[in-house]
PAKE-588280 format. One line per field, with one value per residue (C-alpha): residue in three letters; x, y, z. Coordinates in pm, 1 decimal, always signed. Last residue first. Layout:
<nodes>
residuo <- (ALA:...)
u <- (X:...)
v <- (Y:...)
w <- (Z:...)
</nodes>
This chain:
<nodes>
residuo <- (UNK:UNK:UNK:UNK:UNK:UNK:UNK:UNK:UNK:UNK:UNK:UNK:UNK:UNK:UNK:UNK:UNK:UNK:UNK:UNK:UNK:UNK:UNK:UNK:UNK:UNK:UNK:UNK:UNK:UNK:UNK:UNK:UNK:UNK:UNK:UNK:UNK:UNK:UNK:UNK:UNK:UNK:UNK:UNK:UNK:UNK:UNK:UNK:UNK:UNK:UNK:UNK:UNK:UNK:UNK:UNK:UNK:UNK:UNK:UNK:UNK:UNK:UNK:UNK:UNK:UNK:UNK:UNK:UNK:UNK:UNK:UNK:UNK:UNK:UNK:UNK:UNK:UNK:UNK:UNK:UNK:UNK:UNK:UNK:UNK:UNK:UNK:UNK:UNK:UNK:UNK:UNK:UNK:UNK:UNK:UNK:UNK:UNK:UNK:UNK:UNK:UNK:UNK:UNK:UNK:UNK:UNK:UNK:UNK:UNK:UNK:UNK:UNK:UNK:UNK:UNK:UNK:UNK:UNK:UNK:UNK:UNK:UNK:UNK:UNK:UNK:UNK:UNK:UNK:UNK:UNK:UNK:UNK:UNK:UNK:UNK:UNK:UNK:UNK:UNK:UNK:UNK:UNK:UNK:UNK:UNK:UNK:UNK:UNK:UNK:UNK:UNK:UNK:UNK:UNK:UNK:UNK:UNK:UNK:UNK:UNK:UNK:UNK:UNK:UNK:UNK:UNK:UNK:UNK:UNK:UNK:UNK:UNK:UNK:UNK:UNK:UNK:UNK:UNK:UNK:UNK:UNK:UNK:UNK:UNK:UNK:UNK:UNK:UNK:UNK:UNK:UNK:UNK:UNK:UNK:UNK:UNK:UNK:UNK:UNK:UNK:UNK:UNK:UNK:UNK:UNK:UNK:UNK:UNK:UNK:UNK:UNK:UNK:UNK:UNK:UNK:UNK:UNK:UNK:UNK:UNK:UNK:UNK:UNK:UNK:UNK:UNK:UNK)
u <- (-590.3:-668.1:-560.8:-301.6:-329.7:-54.1:-261.9:-254.6:-460.3:-822.0:-934.6:-864.1:-768.8:-427.6:-314.4:+37.9:-18.8:-92.1:-49.1:-281.9:-123.3:+193.1:+516.3:+738.3:+702.7:+799.1:+1084.6:+863.9:+586.1:+830.2:+947.5:+587.7:+507.3:+807.1:+696.0:+343.3:+471.6:+709.5:+410.2:+329.7:+554.3:+841.8:+845.1:+938.7:+975.2:+687.7:+860.5:+913.7:+769.3:+496.0:+401.8:+444.3:+245.1:-37.6:-37.7:-46.8:-351.9:-327.0:-548.1:-525.2:-517.5:-184.6:-42.4:+317.9:+332.2:+250.4:+529.6:+772.8:+703.5:+750.1:+1070.9:+1207.5:+1126.3:+1306.8:+1613.0:+1638.4:+1523.6:+1704.6:+1489.7:+1670.7:+1632.8:+1437.1:+1146.4:+1110.9:+1294.2:+1255.6:+1492.7:+1458.4:+1630.7:+1363.7:+1080.2:+1180.9:+944.2:+907.4:+732.3:+671.7:+328.6:+295.7:+528.6:+586.5:+894.1:+892.8:+649.3:+614.1:+975.3:+963.6:+1314.7:+1475.1:+1270.0:+1265.1:+925.1:+859.3:+1200.8:+1119.7:+792.3:+953.9:+1227.4:+971.4:+759.0:+1065.5:+1180.8:+832.1:+834.2:+1160.6:+1028.4:+1269.3:+1462.3:+1595.9:+1459.3:+1401.7:+1451.6:+1358.0:+1491.6:+1811.1:+1938.4:+2095.9:+1759.5:+1611.8:+1898.4:+1897.8:+1521.5:+1545.8:+1829.9:+1630.9:+1334.1:+1539.2:+1498.9:+1865.0:+1901.7:+1972.6:+1910.5:+1898.8:+1727.8:+1917.0:+1780.4:+2055.0:+2077.6:+2451.8:+2792.0:+2806.1:+2504.0:+2702.2:+2980.0:+2726.6:+2550.3:+2881.8:+2959.3:+2620.2:+2651.8:+2973.9:+3319.6:+3569.5:+3327.9:+2950.9:+2676.6:+2437.6:+2346.1:+2274.1:+2026.5:+2124.3:+1916.0:+1968.5:+2325.1:+2615.2:+2846.8:+3197.3:+3092.7:+2865.1:+3097.5:+3382.5:+3154.3:+3030.9:+3386.7:+3481.4:+3173.9:+3212.6:+3048.5:+2949.9:+2704.9:+2573.8:+2228.9:+2055.1:+1680.8:+1435.1:+1202.9:+1364.7:+1696.7:+1576.7:+1455.8:+1773.0:+1999.7:+1826.8:+1861.7:+2226.1:+2313.4:+2142.5:+2349.0:+2672.0:+2642.1:+2839.0:+2552.6:+2582.4:+2328.2:+2365.9:+2063.5:+2080.8:+1771.8:+1819.6)
v <- (+3085.5:+3442.9:+3518.1:+3789.0:+4141.4:+4391.9:+4699.9:+4997.4:+5310.9:+5427.1:+5558.2:+5224.0:+4956.6:+4829.4:+4499.6:+4396.8:+4023.6:+3705.9:+3329.4:+3233.4:+3516.1:+3307.6:+3494.7:+3450.3:+3814.4:+3937.7:+4164.6:+4300.0:+4366.6:+4554.7:+4766.7:+4858.6:+4941.1:+5176.7:+5345.8:+5398.3:+5536.7:+5777.4:+5904.6:+6087.6:+6361.3:+6505.9:+6720.4:+6461.0:+6630.1:+6435.2:+6103.9:+5870.2:+5563.0:+5681.1:+6014.4:+5900.7:+5587.2:+5791.4:+6028.3:+5738.4:+5600.9:+5294.6:+4985.9:+4719.8:+4354.2:+4291.9:+4559.0:+4451.5:+4359.3:+4716.9:+4871.0:+4594.8:+4650.5:+5025.6:+4990.6:+4748.0:+4991.7:+5267.7:+5053.4:+4931.9:+4574.7:+4242.2:+3942.5:+3677.1:+3327.9:+3060.2:+3048.1:+3424.3:+3568.8:+3921.0:+4069.5:+4360.5:+4148.1:+4219.6:+4201.6:+3866.0:+3814.4:+3476.7:+3442.6:+3089.1:+3070.8:+3381.0:+3317.9:+3573.5:+3614.3:+3880.4:+3782.2:+3422.2:+3344.9:+3428.0:+3424.8:+3434.8:+3198.7:+2925.9:+2763.0:+2937.9:+2831.0:+2468.0:+2484.4:+2653.2:+2390.3:+2111.6:+2245.6:+2293.5:+1935.7:+1806.9:+1995.0:+1825.2:+1474.7:+1255.4:+937.9:+963.5:+1019.8:+1365.7:+1449.6:+1757.5:+1998.4:+1809.9:+1841.8:+1505.9:+1367.6:+1447.4:+1279.2:+971.0:+941.0:+945.0:+694.3:+463.1:+483.3:+296.3:+447.6:+517.9:+709.2:+1020.1:+1392.9:+1572.6:+1911.1:+2162.8:+2489.9:+2721.4:+2692.3:+2762.3:+2704.6:+2353.8:+2261.2:+2311.3:+2080.3:+1809.3:+1840.4:+1800.3:+1489.8:+1335.8:+1429.8:+1237.8:+1393.1:+1341.9:+1172.4:+1215.6:+976.9:+1187.9:+1452.5:+1795.2:+2050.6:+2355.0:+2664.6:+3039.8:+3020.4:+3181.8:+3212.8:+3139.9:+2929.6:+2706.6:+2690.9:+2562.9:+2315.4:+2180.8:+2169.6:+1930.4:+1716.6:+1669.8:+1805.9:+2158.0:+2390.3:+2740.6:+2827.5:+3167.0:+3110.3:+3251.1:+2951.6:+2849.6:+2868.3:+2603.5:+2364.2:+2404.9:+2362.7:+2040.2:+1897.6:+2002.1:+1851.7:+1526.0:+1502.2:+1595.3:+1327.8:+1458.9:+1660.2:+1960.9:+2210.8:+2537.0:+2765.2:+3143.5:+3365.0:+3687.9)
w <- (-3427.7:-3533.9:-3888.5:-3927.0:-4064.3:-3995.0:-4067.7:-4300.0:-4353.7:-4352.8:-4691.5:-4848.9:-4599.3:-4707.9:-4555.3:-4463.2:-4482.9:-4288.2:-4268.9:-4558.0:-4752.4:-4765.3:-4678.9:-4987.3:-5096.5:-4749.0:-4863.9:-5144.7:-4893.7:-4672.4:-4966.7:-5059.5:-4697.2:-4686.6:-5010.2:-4879.9:-4550.3:-4724.5:-4919.3:-4595.8:-4732.7:-4535.6:-4220.7:-3958.8:-3618.9:-3463.5:-3524.6:-3819.5:-3648.0:-3409.4:-3567.1:-3928.7:-3850.5:-3700.4:-3998.8:-4244.7:-4068.0:-3846.4:-3850.4:-3581.3:-3685.5:-3514.5:-3281.2:-3217.8:-3586.5:-3691.4:-3482.6:-3579.2:-3950.2:-3918.4:-3718.9:-3978.4:-4259.2:-4069.5:-3989.2:-4351.6:-4397.7:-4442.9:-4355.6:-4154.0:-4296.4:-4107.2:-4355.5:-4300.7:-4001.1:-3862.5:-3604.3:-3362.6:-3093.8:-2833.8:-3087.7:-3233.2:-3523.8:-3694.9:-4031.3:-4164.0:-4001.7:-3787.6:-3495.5:-3222.1:-3005.3:-2733.6:-2464.1:-2577.7:-2492.0:-2123.9:-1991.0:-1647.2:-1433.0:-1695.3:-1731.8:-2061.7:-2187.8:-2103.9:-2297.3:-2598.2:-2614.5:-2575.2:-2861.4:-3080.8:-3013.5:-3091.4:-3421.9:-3516.9:-3454.6:-3258.7:-3320.9:-3061.1:-2710.6:-2564.5:-2196.0:-1995.9:-1735.6:-1656.7:-1299.3:-1220.1:-1106.6:-1446.9:-1627.8:-1405.1:-1437.2:-1814.6:-1810.7:-1584.8:-1822.3:-2083.4:-2430.5:-2503.8:-2830.2:-2627.6:-2608.1:-2272.0:-2239.9:-2026.7:-1882.3:-1749.7:-1369.8:-1382.2:-1222.9:-1075.0:-1284.1:-1604.1:-1483.0:-1389.5:-1724.0:-1904.9:-1701.0:-1775.8:-2141.7:-2191.5:-2198.5:-2479.4:-2716.4:-2680.4:-2570.0:-2363.1:-2621.5:-2476.5:-2608.7:-2403.5:-2323.2:-2277.8:-2403.2:-2213.5:-2518.1:-2389.9:-2089.5:-2293.9:-2593.0:-2377.3:-2202.2:-2535.1:-2665.8:-2387.6:-2444.7:-2816.6:-3131.4:-3028.4:-3201.0:-3131.7:-3263.5:-3262.2:-3241.2:-3495.6:-3528.7:-3856.2:-3675.9:-3430.7:-3699.8:-3905.7:-3603.3:-3501.3:-3851.0:-3876.3:-3537.3:-3634.1:-3952.3:-3773.5:-3505.2:-3203.9:-3053.2:-2821.3:-2956.9:-2764.2:-2789.7:-2795.2:-2766.8:-2958.7)
</nodes>
């Protein structure tokens, strides 16, 4: 799972940022002063840092400098200072982007995704897909609905991931048995129906306007989503 370090000394802002990021399926690590931010950075090796400039202990500029001595990890600076000079200073010091407070949560997510796409080591769109309130991280084998991880058995999770990797394609029970249960499975194909039923129950709060596990009578099942 993609890890993001939120280094922000204001608890309320930290909570808002964390909630938005977790809703998108990111793992969030928090720090509330500059020294702890560096400690968390080197302990957890995040994929991206949201870094407040005005923090106690060690300010954001100093933290950024220490990170750049050891790592090219993407860093987005957060500050209430609107002066263009501060933006230029951050970018010249090695920051990848700059967000002024107050910010809109969706803008932060958009900037995070854009910076991650530009990163040489990670391509978010290849393994994280968003279908309305449903987020699927294929690399981490994790499903999030409204920001909360969905608990599924390993077999049910494998079935959902298989279908979700191939949206709007229909698979018969036999095809799903072959791909998910394996060629050696000698049980009833009713196992597919029961697994789909459990998945639907787990995704009860997923709006049908975003997508659904659809049954096509006489044909099979598909992970149906609406093309944007």
